[in-house]
N, C-alpha and C positions, 0 to 999 in steps of 0.2 A: 564409884558405886553410890547410888542414892539410897539413903536409909529411909525408913518409914517416917522418922521424925523430920528429916529434911523435906520429904514429900508433903507432909502436913503443913510445914511452914510455907512451902511454895504454894500450896493450895490456898492457904489463908492470905498470902500476899497477892495471889491472882484475884481472889474474890474481893479483897480490899481495893485493888486497882480497878476492877470491874465496877464495883459500887461507886467509886469516886468518879469514874467516867460517866456512869448513868446519871449521877447527881449533876455533874457539870453539863451534860447534854440537856437535861431537863431545865436547868437554869438558863441555858442558851435559848431554849424554846419558850420560856415564860418570864419569870421574875427578874432575871438579869440580862434580858435581851438588849436593852439600850446600852448598859455599860460594856457589854461584849462588842457591840457595834463600834464603840469608841476605840476599841483595840485593833480593829481591822485596818491594816496599813493602806494608805492612799493608793499605792501602786497595785495592790490586789484588786481594787475596784476599777482602776484605769485599764488594767490588762484583762479584764473579764467582762462578760455581759451582765454581771450581777452587781447589785448594790450591797451596801454594808449589811443590811438586814437579811437579805437572801443568803449571804455568806455565813452569817451567824446561824441562821436556821439550818443550813446544810451541815455546818460543822456540829451543831447540836444533834442532828439526826445521826451523823457518823459516830459521835461519842456514845449515844445511847446504844447503837448497834454494836459497837466495839465492846462496850462495858457488858452488855447482855451476853455477847459471844464469849467473853472471857469467863463469865460465871457459868453459863449454861452448856457450852460445847464441851464434849468429852473427847471426841475423836480428833478434832482439829485444834487442840489447844495451842500447839506450836504455831500453826498458821495464824491464829488469832493474835498471838504474841507478836509475830512479825508484822501483822497489819497495824496493831496498836503502836509498835515502835516506828513504823513508817509514818503513821499519822502524827505522832509527836515530832518526828523529824520534819514533816511537811509544814507544820505550823511554827516551827522554830524561827524562820525568817520574820514572821510577824512579831514575835517576841523581841527580836533584835531591833526591828523597826520601832517598836514601842519604846525601847530603851534609848535608841539614838535620837528619836524625835521628842523624847521626854513627854510622852502622852500619859496622863494620869487616868486610871480606870481601875475599878475593883480593888481599891486599897493600895494599888501600886502607884504611890504618889511621891516617890523619891527615887533618885538614881540608885541608891543602895537596894531598895526593895526590887526595882526592876532588874538589877544585876543579879540578885539572889535568885530571881525567877529564871534568869538565863542559865545559871548553874544547875538549877533544879530540872531543867528540861532534859539534859542527857541522863540524869538519874532516872527519869521516867522511862526513857528508852531502855536503860539497863534493867529496870524493874520489870518491864513488860517481857523482855527476853528471858531473864532469869526465872521469873515465876511460871513460865510456860515451857521451860526446858523439859524435854522428854526424859523419861526414866530409861536408863540403859537396859536393853533386853539381855537376858542370860541364856 
């Protein structure tokens, strides 16, 4: 059973995640565009018709949309959580690539920092799923 207190904590967690995604997306589209391009793995460019900049722009648009959806959608919160979790899962190979290729970007300038980011990615998946879990109906 989900209590009102738990529901409020989940709502706050969902809004915080949504806000973080919107911020990350806006940064992809503007002031951090170049550093994010440095994080795009070479294989992602080789296997797609898009260059690094286009991939950064598309991921930025996706993040803004996901973040806004997490905050604004009332009826499909669970679906938005699943989409956010899928997005975090989809970009995880790029994070692995950044770690294994030792590419510095956005303050990730050591193996330790890049490894911590790897651990953080599954936590984002769990956060998206937990914060959008439906209340049981009675």
